[in-house]
C-alpha positions in Angstrom: 6.5 5.5 -3.9 4.4 2.3 -3.4 4.9 -0.6 -5.7 2.2 -3.0 -5.2 2.5 -6.3 -6.4 1.9 -10.2 -5.9 4.2 -11.4 -2.6 6.4 -13.7 -4.9 7.8 -10.4 -6.9 9.2 -9.0 -3.1 13.0 -10.4 -3.8 12.5 -9.2 -7.4 12.0 -5.9 -6.3 14.7 -6.0 -3.3 16.8 -6.5 -6.4 15.6 -4.2 -8.6 15.9 -1.0 -5.8 19.9 -2.4 -6.2 20.1 -1.5 -9.3 21.1 1.9 -10.9 19.1 3.9 -11.4 17.8 2.8 -8.4 20.0 2.3 -6.1 20.5 6.1 -5.4 17.2 6.5 -4.7 15.7 3.3 -3.0 15.3 3.9 0.3 12.0 6.2 -1.7 9.9 2.8 -3.0 8.2 1.1 -0.3 7.0 -2.3 -1.2 3.5 -3.5 -0.3 1.3 -6.8 -1.8 -1.9 -6.8 -3.1 -3.4 -8.8 0.1 -2.0 -5.9 2.7 -3.6 -3.5 -0.4 -7.1 -5.4 -0.1 -7.3 -5.5 3.6 -6.3 -1.3 3.9 -9.1 -0.9 1.5 -11.5 -2.8 3.8 -10.4 -1.1 6.8 -10.5 2.3 5.4 -14.3 1.4 4.4 -15.2 -0.1 7.6 -14.2 3.5 9.4 -15.6 5.2 7.0 -19.2 3.3 7.9 -18.3 3.5 11.3 -17.6 7.6 11.5 -20.4 8.1 9.5 -22.6 6.3 12.2 -21.3 7.9 15.0 -21.4 11.5 13.1 -24.0 10.8 11.9 -23.2 12.5 8.6 -22.4 11.2 5.2 -18.3 10.9 4.0 -17.8 11.7 0.3 
């Protein structure tokens, strides 16, 4: 499961996953920040545009 927040919350995330009940499943949580999510989103948009041009079809 992704937890998306501002980068300054990363330390708090690390502390909280070490507490009950999360410590039992802490490896299931992955912290991502908004800047990373935005970069990922932009790269997906660019990929979709390139794929559409290369394959000559619209991806929905």
